[in-house]
N, C-alpha and C positions, 0 to 999 in steps of 0.2 A: 741751084734753083731750078735749072733746066731738068736735072734728074728727078726732082720732086714732081714737077709738072708732068713729066713723062710717066712716072709711076702712078699718079692719080688718073691720068688718061687711061692707062692699061686697066686699072681697077674698075673704072666706069664702063669701059667697053666689055670687060669680062662680066660684070653684073648684068648688063643689058642683054648679052648673049644668053646667060643663064635664065633670065626671066623669059626670053623668047622661047627657049627650049622647054621651060617649065609650062608655059602657056600652050605650046604645041602638043605636049603630052597630056595636058590637063583639060583642055576644052575640046568638046565634040560639037561642032556647029549643027550637026543633024539632030541634036537634042533640043535645040532652040525652037520654041513655038510661041511667037509674040501674040498669037490669037487666043492663047489660053489665059486662065485666071488662077491666081494663087490666094490662099487664105491670108488674111491680114493679121496674123499672129507673130509677134516678135519672138523668135526661137533661133538665135543666130548660129550660123555655121561658118566654119573657116574653110574656104575652098583651097584646093591643092595649088592654086595660083597665089595664095597668100592674101586674098581679098575676103573680108567679112561680108556675108549676105544675110538679109533679115530672117530667112528660113531656107530649108532645103529646096522647097519648091522654086523660090527665086533663083537659087544657085543653078538648079538643073534646067528648069523650063525657060527662063529668060536669059541665062548666060552660058548654058551648055557645059557646066562644070561636071566632070566625070567622077570626082571623089571629093570628099570633105570630112571634116571632123566637127563634132558638136561643140559649140561655143565660139566666141569671137576670136579672131586672130590676135596674136600678141602685137 
């Protein structure tokens, strides 16, 4: 039982580090401009951080996402 808990802990820590590294390479805070406005058309994009945004403007302007693909994330 202790081995199983230890394995689960390692997997959780590993996934957390991967997400942090992914966010670090994916988000550019200098792109964020909360004073801008985005068009209110739903045309979802999947950010490189695995988050679905309503459209590319929201991804870049309000969240600083550097790259994305068209369509919602899985």
